[in-house]
C-alpha positions in Angstrom: 0.0 0.0 0.0 2.9 2.3 0.7 4.2 2.0 -2.9 0.8 2.8 -4.3 0.6 5.9 -2.1 4.1 6.9 -3.3 3.0 6.6 -6.9 -0.2 8.6 -6.4 1.7 11.2 -4.3 4.4 11.5 -7.0 1.8 12.1 -9.7 0.0 14.7 -7.7 3.3 16.4 -6.9 4.3 16.4 -10.5 1.0 18.1 -11.4 1.6 20.7 -8.7 5.2 21.3 -9.9 4.1 22.0 -13.4 1.0 24.0 -12.6 1.7 25.8 -9.4 5.5 25.7 -9.5 6.0 28.6 -12.0 3.9 30.8 -9.7 6.2 30.0 -6.8 9.3 31.4 -8.6 11.6 33.6 -6.6 13.8 35.5 -9.1 15.0 32.8 -11.4 14.6 30.0 -8.8 11.8 27.5 -9.4 11.2 24.7 -7.0 11.6 21.0 -7.9 8.8 19.6 -5.8 9.1 16.0 -7.0 12.8 16.0 -6.2 12.5 17.5 -2.8 9.6 15.3 -1.7 11.3 12.2 -3.3 14.4 12.8 -1.2 12.2 13.2 1.9 10.2 10.0 1.1 13.5 8.1 0.6 14.8 9.2 4.0 11.6 8.7 5.9 10.1 5.6 4.3 12.9 3.8 2.4 14.5 3.2 -0.9 11.7 1.3 -2.5 9.1 4.0 -1.9 11.7 6.6 -3.1 12.3 4.7 -6.3 8.6 4.4 -7.1 8.3 8.1 -6.3 11.1 9.1 -8.6 10.1 6.8 -11.5 6.4 7.7 -11.5 6.9 11.4 -10.8 9.6 11.6 -13.5 7.4 10.0 -16.1 4.4 12.2 -15.1 6.6 15.3 -15.5 7.9 14.1 -18.9 4.5 13.3 -20.2 2.8 16.5 -19.0 5.7 18.8 -20.0 6.3 17.0 -23.3 9.9 16.2 -22.6 11.8 13.2 -23.8 10.2 10.2 -22.0 12.5 9.0 -19.2 14.9 12.0 -19.0 13.4 13.3 -15.7 13.0 9.8 -14.3 16.6 9.0 -15.0 17.8 12.1 -13.1 15.4 11.5 -10.2 16.3 7.8 -9.9 20.0 8.7 -9.6 19.2 11.4 -7.0 17.0 9.0 -4.9 19.6 6.3 -5.1 22.3 8.7 -3.9 19.9 9.9 -1.1 19.7 6.3 0.1 23.4 6.0 0.3 23.7 9.3 2.1 21.0 8.3 4.6 22.8 5.0 5.2 26.0 6.7 6.0 24.5 9.4 8.2 22.0 7.4 10.3 22.8 9.4 13.5 21.7 12.6 11.8 18.6 11.2 10.2 16.6 14.4 10.7 19.2 16.5 8.8 19.8 14.1 6.0 17.0 15.6 3.8 18.6 19.0 4.0 22.2 17.9 3.2 21.0 15.5 0.5 18.8 18.2 -1.2 21.6 20.7 -1.1 24.0 18.3 -2.9 21.5 16.4 -5.1 19.5 19.3 -6.4 22.6 20.4 -8.3 23.3 16.9 -9.4 19.7 16.4 -10.6 19.6 19.7 -12.5 22.9 19.0 -14.2 21.9 15.5 -15.2 18.7 16.8 -16.5 20.5 19.6 -18.4 22.9 17.1 -20.0 20.0 14.7 -20.9 18.0 17.4 -22.5 21.0 18.6 -24.5 21.7 15.1 -25.7 18.1 14.2 -26.5 16.7 17.5 -27.8 18.4 20.5 -29.3 21.5 22.0 -27.6 20.6 24.6 -25.0 23.1 27.5 -25.2 24.0 28.5 -21.7 27.3 30.2 -20.7 27.4 28.9 -17.1 24.9 26.1 -16.3 25.9 25.9 -12.7 25.0 29.6 -12.1 21.7 28.9 -13.8 20.8 26.0 -11.5 22.3 27.3 -8.2 19.3 29.5 -7.2 17.0 26.5 -7.7 19.2 24.3 -5.5 19.1 26.9 -2.7 15.3 27.1 -3.1 15.0 23.3 -2.9 17.2 23.2 0.1 15.1 25.8 1.9 12.0 23.7 1.2 13.7 20.6 2.4 14.7 22.4 5.6 11.1 23.3 6.2 9.5 20.0 5.3 12.1 17.3 5.7 12.9 17.1 9.5 9.2 17.4 10.3 8.2 14.6 7.9 10.9 12.3 9.0 10.2 12.8 12.7 6.4 12.3 12.2 7.1 9.1 10.3 9.6 7.8 12.9 7.2 8.6 15.7 4.3 6.8 14.0 6.3 3.7 13.2 8.1 3.5 16.5 7.5 0.0 17.8 9.3 0.4 21.1 6.8 3.0 22.3 4.1 2.0 24.8 0.7 3.3 23.9 -1.8 3.9 26.6 
């Protein structure tokens, strides 16, 4: 049931990213909601739910935005896999992992997506691609800092089996 909820959540988030996301712009920074929530899902629930989130959310974005099919999913799957590795190494700082992972992997996601679009579609002329994606990475990190620790702690509290309920 968790995987089905991840797929539905990713689809709804992809719709929000493409419809509401442009209105949430701050300067040139636009949020990558599917990426941020995919990282949070991976840390809170696990790798399987994160992979489902990345694959379904990426396909939904590609279909709706009429991008090459699989380009966004590829970038999201790499980011979610790296998130799982980071979460495995930093188990003591589980509440902070979504923030650190988003800071690092938002840049990785954007650059992979940029390279994939350049390879699959026409070349996109940009003098400095890192300067282009850096404001979005900062925006994503702020969103992860606001949502991530709360979501992980709520999930951990609800799934805590050692707790004695009254």
